[in-house]
MARVEX-692787 format. One line per 10 residues: their letters; for each residue x, y, z of C-alpha. Coordinates in nm, 2 decimals. Example, Ala and Ser with C-alpha at 12.3 -4.5 7.8 and 13.67 -1.06 7.14 Angstrom:
2
as = 1.23/-0.45/0.78 ~ 1.37/-0.11/0.71
This chain:
640
mipqrssssd = -4.97/0.98/3.24 ~ -4.67/1.21/3.25 ~ -4.44/1.16/2.95 ~ -4.11/0.99/3.03 ~ -3.77/1.06/2.88 ~ -3.45/0.86/2.91 ~ -3.12/0.96/2.76 ~ -2.96/0.72/2.51 ~ -2.64/0.73/2.73 ~ -2.84/0.58/3.02
rdrvlestdl = -2.97/0.30/2.79 ~ -2.62/0.23/2.65 ~ -2.47/0.22/3.00 ~ -2.73/-0.02/3.12 ~ -2.68/-0.26/2.82 ~ -2.30/-0.24/2.85 ~ -2.31/-0.31/3.22 ~ -2.55/-0.61/3.20 ~ -2.43/-0.96/3.16 ~ -2.72/-1.10/2.95
valvgesval = -2.63/-1.46/3.02 ~ -2.64/-1.40/3.40 ~ -2.96/-1.19/3.37 ~ -3.15/-1.45/3.17 ~ -2.99/-1.73/3.36 ~ -3.17/-1.61/3.68 ~ -3.50/-1.71/3.51 ~ -3.40/-1.98/3.26 ~ -3.16/-2.27/3.31 ~ -2.90/-2.21/3.03
rpkgrehvgl = -2.62/-2.44/2.92 ~ -2.33/-2.35/2.69 ~ -2.36/-2.47/2.33 ~ -2.06/-2.36/2.12 ~ -2.04/-1.98/2.15 ~ -2.39/-1.94/2.27 ~ -2.61/-2.05/2.57 ~ -2.94/-2.23/2.51 ~ -3.24/-2.33/2.72 ~ -3.62/-2.37/2.71
cpfhedhkps = -3.79/-2.06/2.58 ~ -3.97/-1.87/2.86 ~ -4.21/-1.70/2.62 ~ -4.39/-2.01/2.49 ~ -4.46/-2.38/2.57 ~ -4.12/-2.51/2.48 ~ -4.03/-2.88/2.50 ~ -3.70/-2.87/2.32 ~ -3.44/-2.60/2.38 ~ -3.51/-2.34/2.11
fsvvthkana = -3.40/-2.03/2.30 ~ -3.05/-1.90/2.28 ~ -2.85/-1.61/2.42 ~ -2.58/-1.47/2.19 ~ -2.30/-1.28/2.35 ~ -2.01/-1.32/2.10 ~ -2.14/-1.05/1.87 ~ -2.12/-0.67/1.90 ~ -2.45/-0.64/2.09 ~ -2.57/-0.93/2.31
fyncfscgas = -2.92/-1.05/2.24 ~ -3.16/-1.34/2.30 ~ -3.36/-1.52/2.03 ~ -3.61/-1.80/2.01 ~ -3.60/-1.99/1.68 ~ -3.95/-2.13/1.74 ~ -4.17/-1.83/1.86 ~ -3.95/-1.55/1.73 ~ -3.90/-1.37/2.07 ~ -3.58/-1.17/2.06
gnaidfminf = -3.42/-0.86/2.21 ~ -3.17/-0.72/2.45 ~ -3.15/-0.70/2.83 ~ -3.41/-0.42/2.85 ~ -3.64/-0.61/2.62 ~ -3.62/-0.92/2.84 ~ -3.72/-0.72/3.15 ~ -4.01/-0.56/2.96 ~ -4.14/-0.88/2.79 ~ -4.07/-1.14/3.05
hrmdfpealq = -4.10/-0.95/3.38 ~ -4.38/-0.72/3.25 ~ -4.20/-0.39/3.33 ~ -4.24/-0.07/3.14 ~ -3.93/0.08/2.98 ~ -3.84/0.33/3.26 ~ -3.89/0.06/3.52 ~ -3.67/-0.19/3.33 ~ -3.40/0.07/3.29 ~ -3.40/0.16/3.66
flahragfel = -3.40/-0.20/3.77 ~ -3.10/-0.29/3.55 ~ -2.91/0.02/3.65 ~ -2.96/-0.06/4.02 ~ -2.86/-0.42/3.95 ~ -2.54/-0.29/3.78 ~ -2.46/-0.06/4.08 ~ -2.50/0.29/3.93 ~ -2.75/0.58/3.93 ~ -2.92/0.70/3.62
qgrstdspra = -2.86/1.06/3.51 ~ -3.21/1.20/3.53 ~ -3.55/1.17/3.70 ~ -3.69/1.05/3.37 ~ -3.67/0.69/3.47 ~ -3.92/0.71/3.76 ~ -4.20/0.47/3.70 ~ -4.51/0.65/3.57 ~ -4.78/0.74/3.82 ~ -5.06/0.53/3.66
sdpdgpaalr = -5.41/0.68/3.69 ~ -5.56/0.33/3.70 ~ -5.58/0.21/4.06 ~ -5.61/-0.15/3.93 ~ -5.30/-0.11/3.72 ~ -4.97/-0.28/3.81 ~ -4.79/0.04/3.92 ~ -5.06/0.14/4.17 ~ -5.10/-0.21/4.30 ~ -4.73/-0.25/4.35
randaalrff = -4.72/0.08/4.55 ~ -5.01/-0.04/4.77 ~ -4.85/-0.38/4.83 ~ -4.51/-0.22/4.92 ~ -4.68/0.01/5.16 ~ -4.88/-0.27/5.32 ~ -4.57/-0.48/5.35 ~ -4.39/-0.21/5.55 ~ -4.70/-0.18/5.77 ~ -4.73/-0.55/5.84
qrsladavig = -4.36/-0.58/5.92 ~ -4.37/-0.30/6.17 ~ -4.68/-0.45/6.33 ~ -4.50/-0.78/6.38 ~ -4.21/-0.60/6.54 ~ -4.43/-0.39/6.76 ~ -4.38/-0.49/7.13 ~ -4.76/-0.50/7.19 ~ -4.94/-0.55/6.86 ~ -4.71/-0.83/6.73
tdarealavr = -4.70/-1.04/7.05 ~ -4.95/-1.31/6.95 ~ -4.81/-1.34/6.60 ~ -4.45/-1.37/6.73 ~ -4.56/-1.64/6.97 ~ -4.74/-1.83/6.70 ~ -4.42/-1.81/6.48 ~ -4.21/-1.92/6.77 ~ -4.42/-2.24/6.82 ~ -4.33/-2.32/6.46
qidansiaaf = -3.96/-2.25/6.53 ~ -3.96/-1.97/6.27 ~ -3.67/-1.76/6.39 ~ -3.57/-1.40/6.33 ~ -3.35/-1.50/6.03 ~ -3.65/-1.67/5.86 ~ -3.88/-1.38/5.94 ~ -3.63/-1.14/5.78 ~ -3.57/-1.36/5.47 ~ -3.94/-1.41/5.40
tlgaappsgd = -4.03/-1.06/5.51 ~ -4.31/-1.20/5.74 ~ -4.55/-0.96/5.91 ~ -4.87/-0.94/6.12 ~ -5.21/-0.79/6.07 ~ -5.33/-0.62/6.39 ~ -5.66/-0.74/6.54 ~ -5.83/-0.40/6.55 ~ -5.99/-0.42/6.21 ~ -5.90/-0.07/6.09
alvqyvekli = -5.53/-0.02/6.16 ~ -5.43/-0.05/5.80 ~ -5.71/0.19/5.70 ~ -5.57/0.45/5.94 ~ -5.22/0.39/5.80 ~ -5.35/0.45/5.44 ~ -5.50/0.78/5.56 ~ -5.17/0.88/5.71 ~ -5.00/0.81/5.38 ~ -5.25/1.03/5.20
anqphdgpdr = -5.20/1.31/5.45 ~ -4.82/1.30/5.43 ~ -4.78/1.30/5.05 ~ -4.69/1.62/4.87 ~ -4.96/1.88/4.82 ~ -4.87/1.91/4.45 ~ -4.62/1.81/4.20 ~ -4.56/1.49/3.99 ~ -4.54/1.26/4.29 ~ -4.88/1.35/4.42
vepasirasf = -5.16/1.09/4.37 ~ -5.53/1.16/4.42 ~ -5.65/1.03/4.76 ~ -5.94/0.85/4.60 ~ -5.70/0.66/4.37 ~ -5.48/0.56/4.66 ~ -5.78/0.42/4.85 ~ -5.90/0.24/4.54 ~ -5.56/0.07/4.48 ~ -5.56/-0.07/4.84
eaaglvrrrg = -5.92/-0.20/4.78 ~ -5.82/-0.35/4.44 ~ -5.53/-0.53/4.61 ~ -5.77/-0.68/4.87 ~ -5.59/-0.49/5.15 ~ -5.89/-0.28/5.24 ~ -6.26/-0.38/5.20 ~ -6.59/-0.20/5.21 ~ -6.84/-0.32/5.47 ~ -7.04/-0.02/5.53
gavdgfrnri = -6.72/0.17/5.59 ~ -6.36/0.08/5.51 ~ -6.21/-0.21/5.71 ~ -5.88/-0.41/5.69 ~ -5.88/-0.70/5.45 ~ -5.66/-0.90/5.69 ~ -5.71/-0.89/6.07 ~ -5.53/-1.08/6.35 ~ -5.33/-1.29/6.11 ~ -4.97/-1.38/6.04
ifpiadelgr = -4.88/-1.23/5.70 ~ -4.68/-1.42/5.44 ~ -4.58/-1.19/5.16 ~ -4.60/-1.35/4.81 ~ -4.33/-1.24/4.57 ~ -4.26/-1.27/4.20 ~ -3.93/-1.41/4.07 ~ -3.76/-1.07/4.12 ~ -3.87/-1.06/4.48 ~ -4.13/-0.79/4.43
ciafgaraid = -4.44/-0.83/4.66 ~ -4.74/-0.91/4.44 ~ -4.98/-1.04/4.71 ~ -5.02/-1.17/5.06 ~ -5.12/-1.50/5.23 ~ -5.26/-1.47/5.58 ~ -5.29/-1.74/5.85 ~ -5.53/-1.70/6.13 ~ -5.37/-1.67/6.48 ~ -5.69/-1.75/6.67
pedqpkylns = -5.81/-2.11/6.59 ~ -6.17/-1.99/6.60 ~ -6.11/-1.76/6.31 ~ -6.21/-1.91/5.97 ~ -6.10/-1.97/5.71 ~ -5.76/-2.07/5.84 ~ -5.58/-1.92/5.54 ~ -5.67/-1.62/5.32 ~ -5.50/-1.50/5.00 ~ -5.51/-1.17/4.82
petalfhksk = -5.76/-1.16/4.53 ~ -5.64/-1.21/4.17 ~ -5.51/-0.88/4.03 ~ -5.30/-0.76/3.74 ~ -5.00/-0.86/3.94 ~ -5.11/-1.18/4.11 ~ -5.25/-1.50/3.95 ~ -5.26/-1.80/4.19 ~ -5.23/-2.05/3.90 ~ -4.89/-1.90/3.80
slygihlakr = -4.75/-1.80/4.14 ~ -4.52/-2.01/4.36 ~ -4.45/-1.92/4.72 ~ -4.08/-1.87/4.78 ~ -3.98/-1.88/4.41 ~ -3.76/-1.56/4.45 ~ -3.55/-1.73/4.72 ~ -3.55/-2.08/4.57 ~ -3.48/-1.99/4.21 ~ -3.11/-1.99/4.23
aiiqsrtaii = -3.09/-2.32/4.42 ~ -3.34/-2.48/4.18 ~ -3.12/-2.38/3.88 ~ -2.80/-2.50/4.05 ~ -2.94/-2.83/4.16 ~ -3.16/-2.88/3.85 ~ -3.43/-2.99/4.09 ~ -3.74/-2.82/4.24 ~ -3.92/-2.96/4.55 ~ -4.29/-2.86/4.58
tegytdviac = -4.46/-2.86/4.92 ~ -4.81/-2.78/5.03 ~ -4.78/-2.47/5.25 ~ -4.59/-2.16/5.35 ~ -4.44/-2.30/5.67 ~ -4.32/-2.61/5.49 ~ -4.12/-2.38/5.26 ~ -3.98/-2.18/5.54 ~ -3.89/-2.49/5.74 ~ -3.70/-2.64/5.44
hragvenvva = -3.51/-2.32/5.37 ~ -3.42/-2.29/5.75 ~ -3.28/-2.64/5.73 ~ -3.07/-2.55/5.43 ~ -3.29/-2.71/5.17 ~ -3.34/-2.40/4.95 ~ -3.48/-2.54/4.62 ~ -3.83/-2.56/4.77 ~ -4.15/-2.37/4.67 ~ -4.52/-2.42/4.74
tlgtaltreh = -4.84/-2.37/4.55 ~ -5.09/-2.12/4.70 ~ -5.37/-2.33/4.82 ~ -5.43/-2.46/4.47 ~ -5.33/-2.78/4.29 ~ -5.04/-2.76/4.04 ~ -5.13/-2.61/3.71 ~ -4.97/-2.60/3.36 ~ -4.86/-2.24/3.44 ~ -4.66/-2.37/3.74
arvlqrlcdt = -4.52/-2.64/3.51 ~ -4.40/-2.37/3.26 ~ -4.23/-2.18/3.54 ~ -4.04/-2.48/3.68 ~ -3.95/-2.66/3.36 ~ -3.74/-2.37/3.24 ~ -3.55/-2.38/3.57 ~ -3.48/-2.75/3.63 ~ -3.49/-3.10/3.50 ~ -3.65/-3.28/3.80
ivllfdgdsa = -3.95/-3.19/4.01 ~ -4.02/-3.37/4.34 ~ -4.37/-3.35/4.48 ~ -4.41/-3.39/4.85 ~ -4.76/-3.50/4.94 ~ -4.95/-3.65/5.23 ~ -5.01/-4.03/5.21 ~ -5.39/-3.99/5.25 ~ -5.65/-4.00/4.97 ~ -5.61/-3.62/4.92
gqraadrale = -5.24/-3.67/4.87 ~ -5.29/-3.94/4.62 ~ -5.52/-3.72/4.42 ~ -5.25/-3.45/4.43 ~ -5.00/-3.70/4.29 ~ -5.24/-3.81/4.01 ~ -5.31/-3.45/3.93 ~ -4.94/-3.36/3.91 ~ -4.88/-3.65/3.68 ~ -5.15/-3.51/3.45
iffaapvdlk = -4.98/-3.17/3.45 ~ -4.62/-3.29/3.41 ~ -4.65/-3.61/3.21 ~ -4.58/-3.45/2.87 ~ -4.35/-3.18/3.01 ~ -3.98/-3.21/2.95 ~ -3.90/-3.27/3.32 ~ -3.88/-3.57/3.54 ~ -4.15/-3.58/3.81 ~ -4.10/-3.78/4.13
ictlpdqldp = -4.34/-3.86/4.41 ~ -4.21/-3.84/4.77 ~ -4.40/-3.95/5.08 ~ -4.23/-3.84/5.40 ~ -4.20/-4.10/5.69 ~ -4.47/-4.14/5.95 ~ -4.71/-3.92/5.76 ~ -4.53/-3.61/5.87 ~ -4.52/-3.29/5.67 ~ -4.18/-3.12/5.60
dellrqpngr = -4.22/-2.87/5.89 ~ -4.29/-3.14/6.14 ~ -4.02/-3.37/6.02 ~ -3.74/-3.11/6.00 ~ -3.81/-3.00/6.36 ~ -3.71/-3.35/6.48 ~ -3.35/-3.40/6.60 ~ -3.26/-3.62/6.30 ~ -3.52/-3.45/6.07 ~ -3.28/-3.33/5.80
erfdgaiaas = -3.12/-3.68/5.76 ~ -3.47/-3.84/5.74 ~ -3.59/-3.57/5.50 ~ -3.29/-3.62/5.27 ~ -3.34/-3.99/5.27 ~ -3.70/-3.96/5.17 ~ -3.61/-3.72/4.89 ~ -3.35/-3.96/4.76 ~ -3.60/-4.25/4.77 ~ -3.86/-4.05/4.57
edalthlvsg = -4.05/-4.27/4.32 ~ -4.04/-4.17/3.96 ~ -4.39/-4.07/3.84 ~ -4.38/-4.32/3.55 ~ -4.29/-4.60/3.80 ~ -4.57/-4.48/4.02 ~ -4.81/-4.50/3.73 ~ -4.69/-4.84/3.60 ~ -4.69/-4.99/3.95 ~ -5.06/-4.90/3.98
frkeldarpg = -5.11/-5.06/3.64 ~ -4.93/-5.37/3.76 ~ -5.16/-5.39/4.06 ~ -5.47/-5.37/3.84 ~ -5.34/-5.64/3.61 ~ -5.26/-5.87/3.90 ~ -5.62/-5.82/4.03 ~ -5.77/-5.92/3.70 ~ -5.62/-6.26/3.59 ~ -5.88/-6.32/3.32
lsarqrtlea = -5.77/-6.26/2.96 ~ -6.06/-6.03/2.87 ~ -6.02/-5.83/3.19 ~ -5.64/-5.79/3.13 ~ -5.71/-5.67/2.78 ~ -5.96/-5.41/2.91 ~ -5.71/-5.30/3.17 ~ -5.44/-5.25/2.92 ~ -5.67/-5.06/2.68 ~ -5.78/-4.84/2.97
mltkllslgl = -5.42/-4.76/3.06 ~ -5.34/-4.67/2.70 ~ -5.64/-4.45/2.69 ~ -5.52/-4.27/3.00 ~ -5.17/-4.23/2.86 ~ -5.31/-4.07/2.54 ~ -5.52/-3.83/2.75 ~ -5.21/-3.73/2.94 ~ -5.03/-3.64/2.62 ~ -4.84/-3.95/2.52
gsidgirrrf = -4.89/-3.87/2.15 ~ -4.71/-3.53/2.19 ~ -4.40/-3.63/2.38 ~ -4.07/-3.69/2.20 ~ -3.97/-4.03/2.06 ~ -3.72/-4.14/2.33 ~ -3.94/-4.05/2.62 ~ -4.23/-4.21/2.45 ~ -4.03/-4.53/2.39 ~ -3.95/-4.55/2.77
vidsiaqtsg = -4.32/-4.53/2.85 ~ -4.42/-4.79/2.60 ~ -4.14/-5.03/2.70 ~ -4.24/-5.00/3.06 ~ -4.61/-5.08/2.98 ~ -4.50/-5.37/2.75 ~ -4.27/-5.52/3.02 ~ -4.55/-5.50/3.28 ~ -4.83/-5.64/3.06 ~ -4.63/-5.89/2.86
vpaieieril = -4.77/-5.74/2.54 ~ -4.50/-5.67/2.28 ~ -4.42/-5.30/2.24 ~ -4.50/-5.32/1.86 ~ -4.85/-5.43/1.94 ~ -4.90/-5.15/2.19 ~ -4.78/-4.90/1.92 ~ -5.03/-5.05/1.68 ~ -5.32/-4.99/1.93 ~ -5.20/-4.64/1.99
masrraqpqp = -5.18/-4.56/1.62 ~ -5.53/-4.70/1.56 ~ -5.66/-4.48/1.84 ~ -5.49/-4.17/1.70 ~ -5.64/-4.23/1.35 ~ -5.98/-4.28/1.51 ~ -5.99/-3.95/1.68 ~ -6.08/-3.63/1.49 ~ -5.79/-3.41/1.40 ~ -5.82/-3.04/1.48
tagesdfapi = -5.79/-2.78/1.20 ~ -5.56/-2.48/1.22 ~ -5.65/-2.25/1.50 ~ -5.89/-2.50/1.67 ~ -5.83/-2.67/2.00 ~ -5.66/-3.00/2.03 ~ -5.91/-3.13/2.28 ~ -6.05/-3.45/2.13 ~ -6.19/-3.78/2.26 ~ -5.95/-4.07/2.30
vipsiscsav = -6.10/-4.37/2.11 ~ -5.97/-4.72/2.13 ~ -6.23/-4.92/1.93 ~ -6.24/-5.22/2.16 ~ -6.32/-5.01/2.47 ~ -6.69/-4.95/2.54 ~ -6.89/-4.80/2.82 ~ -6.98/-5.14/2.95 ~ -6.61/-5.24/2.96 ~ -6.52/-4.96/3.20
ggpgrgraer = -6.80/-4.96/3.45 ~ -7.13/-5.01/3.27 ~ -7.40/-4.76/3.16 ~ -7.45/-4.65/3.52 ~ -7.10/-4.50/3.52 ~ -7.16/-4.32/3.19 ~ -7.49/-4.18/3.31 ~ -7.32/-4.05/3.63 ~ -7.04/-3.88/3.44 ~ -7.29/-3.71/3.19
dllsillawp = -7.51/-3.61/3.48 ~ -7.23/-3.42/3.63 ~ -7.15/-3.25/3.29 ~ -7.51/-3.15/3.24 ~ -7.50/-2.94/3.56 ~ -7.16/-2.79/3.47 ~ -7.27/-2.69/3.12 ~ -7.60/-2.54/3.23 ~ -7.46/-2.36/3.53 ~ -7.09/-2.29/3.49
sastvriatd = -7.10/-2.05/3.79 ~ -7.18/-2.35/4.01 ~ -6.83/-2.49/3.94 ~ -6.69/-2.29/4.23 ~ -6.84/-2.54/4.48 ~ -6.61/-2.73/4.71 ~ -6.67/-3.10/4.75 ~ -6.64/-3.27/5.10 ~ -6.37/-3.53/5.11 ~ -6.33/-3.84/5.33
dgdaaplsef = -6.08/-3.66/5.56 ~ -6.33/-3.39/5.64 ~ -6.17/-3.13/5.41 ~ -6.33/-2.97/5.11 ~ -6.17/-2.97/4.76 ~ -6.26/-2.77/4.45 ~ -6.42/-2.97/4.17 ~ -6.10/-2.96/3.96 ~ -5.92/-3.15/4.23 ~ -6.20/-3.39/4.31
ilpssiedsa = -6.28/-3.50/3.95 ~ -5.98/-3.54/3.71 ~ -6.01/-3.59/3.34 ~ -5.84/-3.92/3.37 ~ -6.11/-4.04/3.61 ~ -6.38/-3.99/3.34 ~ -6.41/-4.33/3.17 ~ -6.67/-4.23/2.90 ~ -6.45/-4.10/2.61 ~ -6.70/-3.84/2.49
araiyepifh = -6.77/-3.71/2.84 ~ -6.40/-3.69/2.90 ~ -6.34/-3.49/2.58 ~ -6.61/-3.24/2.69 ~ -6.48/-3.22/3.05 ~ -6.11/-3.16/2.96 ~ -6.14/-2.80/2.85 ~ -6.38/-2.73/3.14 ~ -6.12/-2.88/3.37 ~ -5.84/-2.66/3.24
wleegksfam = -6.06/-2.35/3.28 ~ -6.14/-2.45/3.64 ~ -5.78/-2.52/3.71 ~ -5.68/-2.17/3.59 ~ -5.97/-2.00/3.77 ~ -6.12/-1.88/3.45 ~ -6.50/-1.84/3.39 ~ -6.65/-2.00/3.09 ~ -6.98/-2.03/2.90 ~ -7.14/-2.27/2.67
qdllaelvdp = -7.02/-2.09/2.36 ~ -6.66/-2.11/2.49 ~ -6.69/-2.49/2.51 ~ -6.85/-2.52/2.17 ~ -6.56/-2.32/2.02 ~ -6.31/-2.57/2.18 ~ -6.48/-2.89/2.06 ~ -6.38/-3.02/1.72 ~ -6.60/-3.32/1.66 ~ -6.96/-3.23/1.56
slkalaiely = -7.09/-3.53/1.76 ~ -6.93/-3.38/2.07 ~ -7.09/-3.04/2.01 ~ -7.43/-3.22/1.97 ~ -7.38/-3.41/2.30 ~ -7.27/-3.09/2.48 ~ -7.59/-2.91/2.36 ~ -7.80/-3.21/2.47 ~ -7.65/-3.22/2.82 ~ -7.69/-2.84/2.84
gqgtnrfaqe = -8.06/-2.88/2.78 ~ -8.09/-3.15/3.04 ~ -7.92/-2.93/3.30 ~ -8.13/-2.62/3.23 ~ -8.45/-2.83/3.25 ~ -8.35/-2.97/3.59 ~ -8.24/-2.66/3.77 ~ -8.40/-2.31/3.76 ~ -8.17/-2.15/4.01 ~ -7.79/-2.15/4.08
vdaraglkia = -7.83/-2.25/4.44 ~ -8.01/-2.57/4.34 ~ -7.75/-2.63/4.07 ~ -7.47/-2.60/4.32 ~ -7.64/-2.85/4.55 ~ -7.69/-3.09/4.26 ~ -7.33/-3.06/4.15 ~ -7.21/-3.16/4.50 ~ -7.43/-3.46/4.49 ~ -7.33/-3.56/4.14
ataldklsrr = -6.96/-3.53/4.21 ~ -6.98/-3.72/4.53 ~ -7.19/-3.99/4.37 ~ -6.95/-4.03/4.08 ~ -6.66/-4.06/4.32 ~ -6.84/-4.32/4.53 ~ -6.94/-4.51/4.21 ~ -6.57/-4.52/4.11 ~ -6.47/-4.67/4.44 ~ -6.75/-4.93/4.41
lqlasapaat = -6.63/-5.04/4.07 ~ -6.28/-5.07/4.20 ~ -6.40/-5.28/4.49 ~ -6.62/-5.49/4.26 ~ -6.32/-5.57/4.03 ~ -6.09/-5.66/4.32 ~ -6.00/-6.02/4.40 ~ -6.27/-6.21/4.59 ~ -6.24/-6.24/4.97 ~ -6.11/-6.57/5.09
tpeefaqrld = -6.15/-6.54/5.47 ~ -6.44/-6.42/5.69 ~ -6.22/-6.13/5.80 ~ -6.16/-6.02/5.44 ~ -6.52/-6.06/5.36 ~ -6.63/-5.84/5.66 ~ -6.37/-5.58/5.56 ~ -6.49/-5.58/5.20 ~ -6.85/-5.55/5.31 ~ -6.76/-5.24/5.52
qiraagprps = -6.58/-5.09/5.23 ~ -6.88/-5.14/5.00 ~ -7.12/-4.99/5.25 ~ -6.88/-4.69/5.29 ~ -6.87/-4.64/4.92 ~ -7.24/-4.53/4.91 ~ -7.56/-4.65/4.74 ~ -7.57/-4.92/4.48 ~ -7.45/-4.82/4.13 ~ -7.79/-4.83/3.97
aiartarsap = -7.91/-4.55/4.21 ~ -7.62/-4.31/4.14 ~ -7.79/-4.13/3.85 ~ -8.12/-4.10/4.04 ~ -7.94/-3.97/4.35 ~ -7.77/-3.69/4.14 ~ -8.10/-3.60/3.98 ~ -8.29/-3.57/4.31 ~ -8.11/-3.25/4.41 ~ -8.34/-2.97/4.52
C-alpha cells in the first residue's frame, strides 16, 4: 500500500466547512435538546437517545454517553460509513464543494482484491457497463421493453441507475479485459491485471466455469447502494421467464451484507427522516413504483426477511415502520416475523394489507392507485393490536376456564420471548394493559405471573448470552400440544445440531414457493420452552446468514440442563444421518411435519362444527394438514 499524506490545512478546511448536525442528520434522526442535538446512537443497540451532537463549543463533535463513541465529522465517516481517512477527507471536501490541495487524498490501491476499495472499483465499473448496455439500441431492447411493461420510465431508470446484462455470457468479461488493456503501463494508478480480474470474481460479477463467464446474463440490473449512494452489489431479474431463478443477488462481500442492506435506502433516507416513517415492501419494482408515485419513504429487503440489523438501520431514522405484506400465509409469517424483530425496538410497527391482494406496483398503476394506497397506509393496524386481536380470537375459541388460562399463559410466554422484559416501563405498561383488558385478568396479576417467570429462568452472567428458556410454572408440554408436539420440535433440532450445514434448505410452502428455514419456523412457534431456548440462537444465526457449529451453541446456552439436552439431541442427529444429503432431506420432512402438526392442533382446539357444511370444511382442513399427530415424529425419522 502506498503511504498517503494529507496536509493539516485540508483537514481543517474540511472540518470548518462541514455542518456536523446536517452530516450526522443524514443518517440519524436528531432533535434539538437545549444547545445540542440528540438521537439514537448509530454505533450500538440504543433504545433511549444517548447520542448527542455538540456544536456550540469551539470544535463540533458527537458523543454517545452509553457506548463512548465520539469524534468529529471525519471520524463519523470513518467509523460509521467504514471509510479510510483519505476517502473520508475526499468525500467531505466534495460535499463542501472544494478541491483538496494534493493527490495525497486518493484512496489507496488496495492489494487485496476482496477488500472494500477493490470491490468498489469493480462495482463502479460494472455499473457503468450495465447502464450502457441498457441504453444500447440493440443490446438493451428486451430489457427496456420489460421495464416499459412495468411502467418504469426514464426518470426512474436514471434515479435508480438501472441497467441490463447482455445475453451473450461474456460481454462483461470482454469489458474487464478492455479496462486492463487501457490502464497506465506504470505508475501509482496501475493495478495488476490478475488483481483486477480477481476483484470482479470476488464481487460475483465474473465467474469461473471452465473459463471466465459473466455472473449475470440477460437480466435487468438493479444496483444496490449503501446510505451514501455508493454501489455495493447488484440484484438481477430474469428477462426470459424460462430463466431460473427469477432473481439473483451479488454474493456477500466486505461491502455487501443482505441482512443489513435495504434497497433504495439512499433515495428514501431523507424522506424517512422527514416523515419519521419508513415503509417496507417486498421487491425492487415495488420501491421504484412507490417513488415514482411520490411516496419516497419506501425501501425493500433483498429477498430476505427482516433482521435485527435492518431494525437498527431504521430505528435511528424514524419512529414508525409500516410493513406491506401479502394477505396469504407467507405474508402472515412475514408479519409475525417482523413483530419478533421490532417488538422490543423503540419504534412503532404497523401492518398494512393492500386492497384486492395487490402489491404496491400493481395498485399504484391503477387510475386511482395513489388514493387507495394512501388510504391503506393510513388504515395500517398497529402490530400490538394485531397481536392482541389474534389473542382475543384464541380466547373466544376456548370458553373453558382451564383452556383460557393456558391461552393467557402461552401469550405471556410469547411476549417474554419477544423481549417484553427488556422494553421500557411505559411501553411495557401499554402491552400489559392491552392483554389485561382483552383477557379480563387484572394487570397486577399478569405482572405477578411475569415476575414469577423471570425469577424461574436462569440469569446470564457477565459476558454470556441472554438466550434463556421462558418458564411459566403452570405451562407444560401437554398444555401446549401434547408430547407429540414436543417430540416433533426436538426432532427438528436434532438434525440442525448434528448437521448445521443442512440449515440452508428451503421448505416448500402451500403457495408453491420455497422459504428458508428461518422464515418457516419462528422461535415463537416452538412451544416446548427448552427447545425454543436452544432454537433461538440458531434462528438468529440463520437469520443473519452466519454459519454455526455445536460449540457455538454451547457457548450461548447458560442453563446446564439446556447444554445437556443440546448434546443429547446432537447425538440423536448424528446417529440418524451419516451424510449431509440425507440430513437435508430429513430436515425438510421434519420442518414440514412440525408445521402441519401446528395447524392440526389449531384446528383441534377450534370451536366444534355445528352444520354439515362446517363439518365437511373442517374435515377437508384436517386432511390437508397431513398425517395424524402421533405419526409426526415417525415421519420425520423416516427420512433417507
